[in-house]
C-alpha positions in Angstrom: 16.5 -21.2 17.6 16.1 -24.1 20.9 16.3 -20.8 23.0 14.0 -18.8 21.1 11.7 -21.2 21.1 11.9 -21.5 25.3 11.4 -18.0 25.5 8.0 -18.2 23.4 6.9 -20.8 25.5 7.7 -19.1 28.7 6.0 -15.8 27.1 2.9 -18.4 26.1 3.0 -19.4 29.7 2.9 -16.1 31.1 0.0 -14.8 28.9 -2.1 -18.1 30.0 -0.8 -17.4 33.6 0.1 -21.0 33.7 1.7 -22.3 37.0 2.2 -25.5 38.5 -0.6 -26.8 40.8 0.9 -26.0 43.9 1.8 -22.2 43.2 -2.0 -22.1 42.0 -4.3 -20.1 44.7 -7.6 -22.0 45.6 -9.5 -19.1 46.6 -12.1 -18.3 43.8 -12.0 -14.5 43.0 -14.9 -13.0 41.1 -12.6 -12.4 37.8 -11.6 -16.4 38.2 -15.3 -17.6 38.5 -16.2 -15.1 35.6 -13.6 -16.4 33.3 -14.9 -20.3 34.2 -18.2 -19.3 33.3 -17.1 -17.5 30.2 -15.1 -21.0 29.0 -18.3 -22.9 29.5 -20.5 -20.6 27.6 -18.0 -20.0 24.5 -16.8 -23.6 24.3 -20.5 -24.8 24.8 -22.0 -22.2 22.0 -18.7 -22.8 19.6 -19.4 -26.6 19.7 -22.7 -26.6 19.5 -22.9 -24.2 16.5 -19.8 -25.1 14.3 -19.4 -29.0 14.8 -21.6 -30.4 12.0 -22.2 -33.6 13.0 -25.6 -34.3 11.4 -27.6 -31.6 10.0 -28.2 -28.8 12.9 -32.2 -28.5 11.9 -33.4 -32.0 10.7 -36.0 -33.3 12.4 -35.1 -36.5 14.6 -37.9 -38.5 13.8 -36.9 -38.6 9.9 -34.8 -41.3 9.2 -31.8 -41.8 7.1 -30.0 -44.2 4.8 -30.1 -47.8 6.0 -32.4 -47.0 9.1 -35.6 -48.6 9.8 -38.8 -46.5 9.4 -40.9 -46.8 12.5 -43.8 -45.8 10.8 -45.2 -45.0 7.2 -44.1 -41.3 6.0 -46.6 -39.6 3.8 -45.7 -36.4 1.9 -47.6 -33.7 3.4 -47.1 -31.1 0.5 -45.8 -31.5 -3.2 -41.7 -32.2 -3.0 -40.0 -31.6 -5.7 -36.5 -33.2 -5.6 -33.9 -31.2 -7.5 -30.3 -32.7 -9.0 -27.3 -31.6 -7.1 -24.8 -29.9 -8.5 -22.3 -33.0 -9.4 -25.7 -34.6 -11.1 -25.8 -31.6 -13.3 -22.5 -31.6 -14.0 -22.2 -35.1 -14.7 -25.6 -34.6 -16.9 -23.8 -31.7 -18.9 -20.7 -33.6 -19.5 -22.9 -36.5 -20.9 -24.2 -33.9 -23.6 -21.4 -32.7 -24.5 -19.8 -35.7 -25.4 -23.2 -37.1 -27.0 -22.7 -34.1 -29.8 -20.1 -34.7 -32.2 -18.0 -32.0 -34.0 -19.8 -30.9 -37.8 -17.4 -30.9 -40.5 -18.3 -28.7 -43.9 -17.0 -30.4 -47.0 -15.8 -28.0 -49.2 -16.9 -29.6 -52.7 -15.0 -27.1 -54.5 -11.7 -27.9 -53.3 -12.4 -31.7 -54.6 -13.3 -30.2 -58.2 -10.2 -27.9 -58.0 -7.9 -30.9 -57.7 -9.9 -32.9 -60.4 -9.5 -30.1 -62.7 -5.7 -29.2 -61.7 -4.8 -32.8 -62.5 -6.3 -32.9 -66.0 -5.2 -29.6 -66.8 -1.6 -30.7 -65.8 -1.9 -34.0 -67.7 -3.8 -31.8 -71.1 -0.9 -29.1 -71.0 1.8 -32.2 -71.3 0.0 -33.7 -74.1 -0.1 -30.6 -75.8 3.7 -29.6 -75.3 4.6 -33.0 -76.3 2.8 -32.4 -79.9 4.2 -28.9 -80.5 7.5 -28.9 -79.4 10.8 -31.2 -80.1 11.8 -32.5 -76.9 15.0 -33.8 -78.1 16.4 -30.2 -78.3 17.5 -28.8 -75.2 15.8 -25.3 -75.7 12.4 -26.5 -76.5 12.6 -29.2 -73.1 13.7 -26.5 -71.3 10.7 -24.2 -72.6 8.6 -26.6 -71.9 9.6 -27.3 -68.5 9.5 -23.5 -67.5 5.9 -23.5 -69.0 4.4 -26.3 -66.8 6.4 -25.4 -63.9 4.7 -21.7 -64.3 1.4 -23.1 -64.2 1.8 -25.8 -61.8 4.3 -24.6 -59.2 3.9 -27.2 -56.5 5.3 -29.8 -59.1 9.1 -30.5 -58.9 11.4 -30.4 -61.7 11.8 -34.4 -61.5 8.4 -34.7 -61.9 8.0 -32.8 -64.7 10.6 -34.2 -66.7 9.3 -37.5 -65.8 6.0 -36.5 -67.1 7.5 -35.3 -70.5 8.8 -38.3 -71.3 6.0 -41.2 -70.1 4.0 -42.1 -72.8 0.9 -43.8 -71.2 -0.3 -40.5 -69.3 -4.1 -41.1 -69.3 -3.3 -44.2 -67.7 -1.4 -42.4 -64.4 -4.6 -40.1 -64.9 -7.0 -42.2 -64.7 -5.1 -44.1 -61.4 -4.7 -40.9 -59.7 -8.6 -39.8 -60.2 -10.0 -43.0 -59.1 -7.6 -42.9 -55.8 -8.6 -39.3 -55.1 -12.5 -39.8 -55.5 -13.0 -43.3 -53.8 -10.1 -43.1 -50.9 -8.7 -39.9 -50.3 -11.9 -37.7 -50.4 -14.6 -40.3 -49.8 -15.1 -38.5 -46.3 -12.4 -35.4 -47.0 -9.1 -34.4 -45.8 -8.0 -32.2 -42.5 -5.1 -29.5 -42.9 -3.7 -31.3 -39.8 -4.8 -33.1 -36.7 -4.9 -30.7 -34.0 -7.5 -28.8 -36.7 -10.4 -31.0 -34.8 -10.5 -30.4 -31.0 -10.0 -33.5 -28.7 -13.3 -35.1 -27.5 -14.6 -38.1 -25.9 -17.2 -39.0 -28.9 -15.3 -40.7 -31.2 -17.8 -39.7 -33.9 -18.0 -36.5 -36.1 -20.5 -35.3 -38.8 -19.3 -34.7 -42.4 -21.9 -32.4 -44.2 -21.8 -32.1 -47.9 -24.3 -29.6 -48.6 -27.9 -30.7 -47.0 -26.3 -34.2 -46.4 -24.8 -35.2 -43.0 -23.2 -38.5 -42.5 -21.3 -39.9 -39.3 -18.0 -41.0 -39.4 -15.6 -42.3 -37.0 -12.8 -39.6 -36.0 -10.1 -42.8 -37.0 -11.1 -42.5 -40.5 -10.6 -38.9 -40.9 -7.1 -37.9 -42.9 -4.9 -34.9 -42.8 -2.4 -34.0 -45.5 0.3 -36.4 -43.8 -2.0 -39.3 -43.7 -3.5 -38.8 -46.8 -0.4 -38.9 -48.9 0.4 -42.2 -46.8 -2.6 -43.4 -48.2 -1.9 -42.5 -51.5 1.2 -44.2 -51.3 -0.1 -47.4 -50.1 -2.8 -47.3 -52.7 -0.1 -47.0 -55.2 1.6 -50.2 -53.9 -1.5 -52.3 -54.1 -2.0 -51.1 -57.7 1.6 -52.1 -58.3 0.8 -55.7 -57.4 -1.5 -56.1 -60.2 -0.4 -53.4 -62.9 2.9 -52.4 -63.4 3.4 -49.0 -62.6 5.9 -46.3 -61.8 4.8 -46.0 -58.2 7.3 -43.6 -57.6 6.5 -40.9 -60.2 2.6 -41.3 -59.8 3.3 -40.4 -55.8 5.7 -37.5 -57.2 2.8 -36.3 -59.2 -0.6 -37.2 -57.0 0.9 -35.9 -53.3 1.5 -32.4 -54.7 -2.3 -32.1 -55.8 -3.4 -33.3 -51.9 -5.4 -30.4 -50.3 -7.7 -30.1 -47.3 -11.5 -30.0 -47.9 -12.7 -30.7 -44.2 -13.4 -27.4 -42.0 -14.6 -27.5 -38.5 -17.9 -25.7 -37.8 -17.5 -24.9 -34.2 -20.5 -22.0 -34.4 -22.7 -25.0 -35.4 -21.3 -27.3 -32.6 -21.6 -24.8 -29.9 -24.8 -23.8 -30.9 -25.9 -27.6 -30.8 -24.4 -27.5 -27.4 -26.4 -24.6 -26.0 -29.3 -25.8 -27.2 -29.2 -29.7 -25.5 -27.6 -28.1 -22.4 -30.8 -25.6 -22.2 -33.3 -28.8 -22.4 -31.7 -30.4 -19.3 -33.8 -30.0 -16.2 -32.5 -29.4 -12.7 -35.8 -31.6 -11.3 -34.7 -35.1 -10.2 -38.2 -36.2 -9.1 -41.8 -34.7 -8.0 -43.3 -36.4 -5.0 -47.0 -35.5 -4.9 -48.9 -34.7 -1.8 -50.2 -37.8 0.5 -47.3 -40.4 -1.6 -46.1 -42.8 0.8 -42.2 -41.9 0.7 -41.3 -45.3 3.2 -43.1 -47.7 4.5 -43.3 -48.6 8.1 -40.6 -51.4 8.8 -38.6 -50.8 5.6 -34.8 -49.7 5.5 -34.5 -46.1 4.1 -32.8 -46.3 0.6 -30.9 -43.4 -0.9 -33.6 -42.1 -3.2 -35.9 -42.0 -0.3 -33.1 -40.5 1.8 -33.2 -37.9 -0.9 -37.0 -37.1 -0.8 -36.5 -37.0 3.1 -33.8 -34.3 3.2 -35.7 -32.1 0.4 -38.8 -32.5 2.8 -36.8 -31.4 5.7 -35.5 -28.2 3.6 -38.7 -27.5 2.8 -40.1 -27.4 6.8 -37.0 -25.5 7.3 -38.0 -22.9 5.1 -41.2 -22.2 6.4 -40.1 -22.3 9.8 -37.7 -19.4 8.5 -40.7 -17.4 7.3 -42.8 -18.0 10.3 -39.8 -16.0 12.3 -35.9 -16.2 12.8 -36.5 -17.3 16.7 -38.3 -20.4 15.5 -36.0 -21.3 13.1 -33.1 -21.0 15.4 -34.9 -23.4 18.1 -33.1 -26.4 17.0 -29.5 -24.9 17.0 -30.6 -23.2 20.6 -31.5 -26.5 22.0 -28.3 -28.1 21.0 -26.3 -25.5 22.3 -28.3 -26.0 25.7 -27.3 -29.7 25.5 -23.9 -29.4 25.0 -24.0 -26.6 28.0 -25.6 -29.3 30.0 -22.9 -32.1 29.3 -20.1 -29.5 30.1 -21.7 -28.7 33.3 -21.7 -32.1 34.6 -18.0 -32.0 33.7 -17.5 -28.6 35.8 -19.5 -30.4 38.7 -17.8 -33.5 38.9 -14.3 -31.4 38.9 -15.7 -29.3 41.4 -17.0 -32.0 43.5 -13.7 -34.6 43.4 -11.0 -32.5 41.5 -11.0 -29.1 43.2 -7.2 -28.6 42.4 -8.3 -29.0 38.4 -11.3 -26.9 39.2 -9.5 -24.0 41.0 -7.0 -23.8 37.7 -8.8 -21.8 34.7 -5.6 -22.9 32.6 -6.4 -26.8 33.7 -10.0 -26.3 32.7 -8.9 -24.7 29.3 -6.9 -27.6 28.4 -9.6 -30.1 29.0 -12.1 -28.0 26.7 -9.5 -27.8 24.0 -8.6 -31.5 24.3 -12.5 -32.2 23.6 -12.3 -29.4 20.6 -9.3 -31.3 19.2 -11.3 -34.7 19.6 -14.4 -33.1 18.0 -12.4 -31.7 15.0 -10.6 -35.1 14.1 -14.0 -36.6 14.3 -15.4 -34.2 11.8 -12.3 -34.5 9.3 -13.3 -38.2 9.0 -17.1 -37.1 8.6 -16.0 -34.4 5.7 -13.9 -37.5 4.1 -17.0 -39.3 4.3 -15.1 -42.0 5.9 -16.4 -45.3 7.9 -17.7 -44.3 11.4 -15.4 -47.1 12.8 -12.7 -44.5 11.8 -13.8 -42.0 14.5 -10.4 -41.5 16.9 -12.9 -41.5 20.1 -9.8 -42.9 22.4 -7.7 -39.9 21.7 -9.4 -37.7 24.3 -9.6 -40.8 26.7 -6.0 -41.7 26.6 -4.6 -37.7 26.7 -6.8 -36.8 29.4 -5.5 -39.9 31.4 -1.8 -39.0 31.2 -2.4 -35.5 31.8 -4.5 -36.0 34.9 -5.7 -39.4 36.3 -7.9 -42.1 35.0 -11.0 -40.8 36.9 -11.0 -37.5 34.8 -10.2 -39.6 31.7 -13.1 -42.0 32.4 -15.8 -39.2 33.2 -14.5 -36.9 30.3 -15.2 -40.0 27.8 -18.9 -40.3 29.0 -19.0 -36.6 28.5 -17.8 -37.0 25.0 -20.2 -40.1 24.3 -23.2 -37.6 25.3 -22.0 -34.6 23.2 -21.3 -37.4 20.0 -25.3 -38.5 20.8 -26.5 -35.2 21.1 -25.2 -34.0 17.8 -25.4 -37.2 15.7 -29.1 -37.0 16.1 -29.0 -39.3 19.4 -27.0 -42.0 17.7 -26.7 -44.6 20.4 -24.1 -46.7 18.5 -21.5 -43.8 18.5 -22.0 -43.3 21.8 -21.8 -46.8 22.7 -18.6 -47.1 20.9 -17.1 -43.7 22.5 -18.1 -45.7 26.2 -16.6 -49.0 25.2 -13.3 -48.2 23.5 -12.8 -44.8 25.2 -12.9 -46.3 29.0 -10.6 -49.4 27.9 -7.9 -47.0 26.9 -8.4 -45.1 30.3 -7.5 -48.5 32.1 -4.6 -49.4 29.8 -3.1 -45.7 29.9 -3.3 -45.0 33.7 0.1 -46.0 34.2 2.7 -45.2 31.3 6.2 -45.2 32.6 7.9 -44.6 29.1 7.2 -44.0 25.7 7.1 -47.7 24.8 4.3 -48.4 26.7 2.2 -47.0 23.8 2.8 -49.9 22.2 0.4 -51.5 24.6 -1.7 -48.9 24.1 -1.9 -49.3 20.4 -2.8 -52.9 20.7 -5.2 -52.9 23.6 -6.8 -49.8 21.8 -7.3 -51.5 18.6 -8.3 -55.0 20.1 -11.2 -53.0 22.0 -12.0 -51.5 18.7 -12.1 -54.7 16.6 -14.2 -56.4 19.5 -16.8 -53.7 19.5 -17.0 -53.4 15.6 -17.2 -57.4 15.6 -20.1 -57.5 17.8 -22.0 -54.4 16.4 -21.8 -56.0 13.3 -23.2 -59.5 14.1 -26.0 -57.8 15.6 -26.6 -56.0 12.7 -26.6 -59.5 10.7 -23.7 -58.1 8.7 -21.9 -60.6 6.2 -18.4 -62.0 7.1 -16.8 -60.6 4.4 -18.1 -56.6 5.2 -17.3 -57.5 9.2 -13.4 -58.4 8.3 -13.3 -55.1 6.0 -14.9 -53.2 9.1 -12.4 -54.5 11.8 -9.7 -53.2 9.2 -10.8 -49.7 10.1 -10.3 -50.7 14.0 -6.8 -51.6 13.9 -6.1 -48.6 11.9 -7.8 -46.4 14.5 -5.8 -47.9 17.5 -2.5 -46.6 15.8 -4.1 -43.1 14.8 -5.4 -42.5 18.6 -1.9 -43.7 19.8 -0.2 -41.3 17.6 -2.4 -38.5 18.0 -1.8 -38.5 21.4 2.5 -39.2 21.1 2.4 -36.2 19.0 0.0 -33.4 20.9 0.8 -34.3 24.4 4.2 -32.5 24.3 2.3 -29.2 23.1 0.0 -29.6 26.2 2.8 -30.6 28.6 4.7 -27.3 27.6 2.0 -24.7 27.4 -0.2 -25.9 30.3 2.3 -26.7 32.8 1.7 -30.6 32.8 4.2 -32.6 33.8 3.4 -36.3 33.4 5.1 -39.6 34.3 6.6 -39.9 30.8 8.7 -36.4 31.6 9.6 -37.3 34.7 11.4 -40.4 33.6 13.3 -38.8 30.9 14.5 -36.1 33.6 15.7 -39.1 35.7 18.1 -40.1 33.0 21.6 -39.5 34.6 22.8 -38.8 31.0 20.7 -35.5 31.3 22.9 -32.2 30.7 22.3 -31.0 34.1 22.9 -34.0 35.8 26.3 -35.1 33.8 27.1 -31.2 34.7 26.5 -31.4 38.5 28.5 -34.7 38.5 31.5 -33.3 36.8 31.6 -30.1 38.2 29.8 -30.4 41.8 30.7 -34.2 42.6 29.8 -33.5 46.3 26.3 -31.9 45.6 25.7 -35.1 43.0 26.0 -37.4 45.3 24.1 -35.5 47.9 21.3 -35.1 45.3 21.2 -38.9 44.5 21.0 -39.7 48.3 18.2 -37.0 49.1 16.5 -38.5 45.9 16.3 -42.1 47.5 15.3 -40.7 50.7 12.6 -38.9 49.0 11.5 -41.4 47.0 11.0 -44.1 49.7 9.0 -41.6 52.1 6.9 -40.7 49.0 5.9 -44.4 48.7 5.3 -44.5 52.4 2.4 -41.7 52.5 1.1 -42.6 48.8 2.8 -39.5 47.4 4.3 -39.2 44.0 7.5 -40.9 44.4 8.7 -40.3 40.9 8.2 -36.6 41.2 9.8 -36.7 44.8 12.8 -38.3 43.2 13.4 -36.3 40.4 12.6 -33.2 42.1 15.6 -33.9 44.2 17.9 -34.9 41.6 17.8 -31.2 40.5 16.8 -29.5 43.6 20.6 -28.2 44.0 21.5 -27.7 40.4 22.5 -24.0 41.4 25.4 -25.0 43.0 27.0 -25.9 39.7 27.7 -22.1 38.9 29.9 -21.8 42.5 30.3 -25.0 43.9 33.3 -24.3 45.3 31.5 -22.2 48.2 29.2 -25.4 48.9 31.2 -27.6 52.1 30.4 -30.8 50.2 32.5 -29.6 47.2 35.4 -28.2 49.1 37.4 -31.8 49.5 38.8 -30.9 52.7 40.5 -27.5 51.6 40.1 -23.9 53.5 36.7 -23.0 53.4 36.2 -19.7 51.0 33.5 -18.4 53.7 36.6 -17.9 56.6 37.4 -15.0 54.3 33.9 -13.5 54.0 31.6 -11.7 56.2 28.8 -13.4 57.2 26.4 -11.5 55.0 27.9 -12.1 52.5 28.3 -15.6 52.7 24.5 -15.7 53.4 24.1 -14.0 49.9 26.2 -16.6 48.4 24.4 -19.3 49.7 20.8 -18.2 48.8 21.8 -17.3 45.3 21.9 -20.9 44.3 18.2 -21.1 44.4 17.5 -18.1 42.1 20.2 -19.6 40.1 19.4 -23.0 40.0 15.4 -21.5 38.9 17.0 -19.7 35.6 19.4 -22.7 35.1 16.3 -25.2 35.2 14.3 -22.8 32.7 17.0 -22.5 30.3 17.2 -26.3 29.9 13.1 -26.7 29.7 13.0 -28.1 32.9 8.9 -28.2 34.3 7.7 -26.0 36.9 6.8 -29.1 38.9 10.2 -29.9 39.2 11.9 -26.2 39.6 9.6 -25.9 42.3 11.7 -28.0 44.2 14.9 -25.9 43.7 12.9 -23.2 45.5 11.0 -24.4 48.0 13.5 -27.2 49.5 14.9 -24.4 51.9 11.7 -22.7 52.4 12.3 -19.6 54.3 14.2 -21.1 56.8 17.5 -18.9 58.6 21.0 -19.4 57.8 21.5 -19.8 61.4 25.7 -20.8 61.0 26.0 -17.4 59.6 23.3 -15.5 61.5 25.0 -16.7 64.6 28.4 -15.8 63.5 27.1 -12.4 62.6 26.0 -12.0 66.0 28.9 -13.5 67.6 30.7 -11.0 65.7 29.2 -8.0 67.3 27.6 -7.1 63.7 23.8 -5.3 64.1 22.0 -7.8 61.7 18.6 -8.3 60.4 17.3 -11.8 60.5 15.4 -11.5 57.6 18.4 -10.9 55.2 19.7 -14.4 56.3 16.4 -16.3 55.5 16.1 -18.1 52.3 13.6 -16.5 49.6 11.6 -19.5 49.7 8.3 -20.1 49.2 7.5 -22.6 51.8 7.0 -26.1 50.8 3.6 -26.3 48.8 3.2 -30.2 48.1 4.3 -33.2 50.1 6.8 -34.1 47.6 8.6 -30.8 48.1 8.0 -30.7 52.1 9.7 -34.3 51.9 12.5 -32.8 50.0 13.2 -30.3 52.2 13.2 -32.7 55.7 15.5 -35.5 53.2 17.8 -32.4 52.2 18.6 -31.7 56.1 18.8 -35.2 57.2 20.9 -36.4 54.4 23.2 -33.6 55.1 23.0 -33.9 59.0 23.6 -37.6 59.0 27.3 -37.1 57.4 28.2 -35.5 60.8 27.2 -38.6 63.0 30.2 -40.0 64.1 28.9 -43.3 65.2 25.5 -43.6 63.1 24.0 -46.1 65.4 20.0 -46.4 64.6 19.1 -44.7 68.0 21.0 -41.8 66.9 19.8 -41.9 63.1 16.4 -41.7 64.7 17.1 -39.0 67.0 18.6 -37.2 64.5 15.4 -37.4 62.1 13.2 -36.9 64.9 15.1 -33.2 65.5 15.1 -32.2 62.1 11.6 -32.9 61.6 10.6 -31.2 64.7 12.7 -28.1 64.1 11.1 -27.5 60.5 7.4 -28.2 61.9 8.0 -25.9 64.8 9.4 -23.2 62.9 6.3 -23.2 60.7 7.9 -24.4 57.2 5.6 -27.3 56.8 2.4 -25.1 57.3 1.7 -24.6 53.8 2.1 -28.1 52.6 -0.4 -30.9 53.3 1.7 -32.9 55.3 0.1 -34.5 58.4 1.2 -35.7 61.7 0.7 -39.2 60.4 2.6 -38.6 57.3 5.5 -37.2 59.3 5.6 -40.4 61.3 5.7 -42.5 58.1 8.3 -40.1 56.5 10.6 -40.4 60.0 10.4 -44.4 59.6 11.0 -44.6 55.8 14.2 -42.0 56.5 15.9 -44.2 59.2 15.3 -47.1 57.3 17.2 -45.9 54.1 19.9 -44.2 56.3 20.5 -47.3 58.5 20.9 -49.6 55.7 23.7 -46.8 54.1 25.2 -46.7 57.4 24.8 -50.4 58.1 27.9 -52.0 60.7 30.3 -54.4 58.3 31.9 -57.0 60.0 35.9 -56.2 61.3 38.2 -58.8 59.3 41.3 -59.5 61.3 44.6 -58.5 60.0 47.0 -60.9 58.2 50.0 -60.1 60.5 48.0 -60.7 63.6 47.2 -64.0 62.4 50.3 -64.9 61.8 51.4 -63.9 65.6 48.7 -65.9 66.9 49.6 -69.0 65.1 53.3 -68.6 66.4 52.1 -68.2 70.0 
């Protein structure tokens, strides 16, 4: 999976034509210039049109909520303020809540229940008078007759009814409970029969009469039976009755008599909803909307927004061009801001301006910054949560502090333009962004981000405290707002940590953070080099020390020089035994090969090293050391050997494939590589001999033209020679020879 992602990354870089800065042509072809102009226009257009900011078409002289009106604002025409969708929905919901459900009370059911009870007890009395219940046949006949007329009664209830004497009493109690308690309001078939509603009331309609009751007082079959049992138990306290028998009879006569009238309910809902007006307020022409010196409240802001909508509609009617003038003006402002950035890069950072991919990276960083700010606006959060430090930190790490600072000013201009020339947002961007740039200019390890988080959060807190005090905000409000500053410091840093590797990979950046990770001796390639080619490994460490010292001397990039030197010979891992530093005194394999084959083997470590580095995701800035540290030098030993052997040789076949060093750091690595290797041949490495050796190698590379394409000056070469000499003299320093123990004893005996 990892290898697939690496291949995908390389493919994307090839599509973008991403190269390290040293390989980029500074010649600006018409096509490159056209691409730069295309980037400028397309990003200006998209940001100017798509970035919401404040409303694109709102007049700048119309104040917003909590802003002070500089003069009286009068309604130039009648303004109708309409309710929002949210307000209409809320009002409709209130209507639905206010209308209770209508329940129809079927009085015929109540009458049928009363008649049923009366008929049942009348039948029992008749049977008692006409039949001999002591006779088994007559009793069974009586049970069958009652059961046939009242099938809901159990046999137990029927038998008890035939044996009871005072049935009138039972009849009266049950009818009283039914009439005054259970069917006083009515009974539903079940609780789900009444739809759920926030309204806790219902209307019970009996004929033309309507009464409002609480939903909690409605009974269903189950609760009505419970009500019956409770009522019987209460009667039992004052009158000795057979509660169980009464309940057996009464529960079977309970029937639902309430039915939900959904048609009536829906009819009332539609009627009331139709009466809702979408008009919130009407302001007549000439009415004062806001008085001068007063702060705009929410109501006034809605009126002003509606006024601007009407003005915009009138502009559309007058013609498309006039309606698009505000958008066109904003695009031109954005174009002007990015043009200033282009001018700065062209004047002070030509190496960035010459690279279309580097320009694209800067513009994409701006787009990401505005996207994050837009998210804060979309979620309607505090403006103090704008992560304006994100761009400043990211561009400072990718380029340098000057690019970061200037980009911060450009961002402040953009935000000011697109937020109706809001000075406070622009000021926050400049204040917090510049501090973030300065604190981010020397990040040597990822743990330094903790310092960035702390300082950025502190900058936000200081800015918020000052601004809120100028606005005379209460202390509680200031404390609440500073909380956003602390959160923002963390958010900005974590956004950079997450997005920085993407920019590094896709656009060919090599930051100090990456170089420090590569300088770890536990890196896979360096561990392999130490184990499989120990001579080359120690040679690379020495070259790294020389390169770092020289880069410091000429104000180059010492970290890049050292790391590049560590990896410059990784191609030798594949065939270490063919290189003298790894032969450990054994016979050289080149003695059995012809010079041409030997030159091919030696030259192959450059190509193999490049491929090996790409497979381990080594950045291009470091891979260039592999290709450039030999430049296009001739392998003189094998070339002279071929001539001595009488071969008809082509000198070009004995050259390294190159290219020549393109940067000061790779030029230093070429010199350090040759000096370190040659210094090991010195028999008596005195300072004079070391200086002569260094000077000879520098002169050879300079005169052969290998340093023509890198910006090393003669003054730089003099400093490099001095730094090389200092390191080598320290390495070959003279030690005091300690006397042998036997010699000391002989001198003592003498």
